[in-house]
C-alpha positions, 0 to 999 in steps of 0.5 A: 439329766434335767437342770435345776429348776429356774426359780427366783433368788430370794435375794432382792437387790436394792436398786442403788446397791445393784447399780453402784455397789458398796465399797468393801475390803471384801471385794478382792476376796469376792472377785478371787472366789468368783474368778476361781469358780468361773475358771474352775473344773467341775470339782473346783466349782463344787468346792466353791459352792455354799453348803445349802447350794451344794445340797440343793444341787445334789438333791435336785439332780439325784447325783453327786455335785461333780456329776451334776454341775457340768450339766448346768449352763455356768459361765466361765468368763471374766469378772466385770463387776462386784458389789458387796453388802454385808455377808452377800455379794453380786458378781457379774461375769461377762457371761453369767451372774453369781451370788456369793455369801461369806461363810467364816473366812471364805466367800462361796457361791450361793447361786449361779447361771442367773439372769435378771427376772424383769421387775422381780428377783434374778432367775437362777438355774443353780441356787439354794432352796 
């Protein structure tokens, strides 16, 4: 089974936001969602994916999420930092970078297994299309 394509996340961070983050009442909820994703089993991780990311994974891998997500190099470490701006968040784990988006009252993972792309956007192995 091949990993999802490594493409650039369309979300380009403003340097000031990436460095300092934004103070937000949503930070504890983002931190909790990222921790649950990092520490979860395959089914839990699938439940915490944004709808478009879930759909992209299943289409790309031609498999159910639970069958495909375990093949990706997703981190399982502790949350190191959280930056929230509006409906989006960036979370650094000690072994991965996640992007989350707010859907109604829940924060869901829209991209994972991400690494900085030099001067460009992050390169993520799990992302929406």
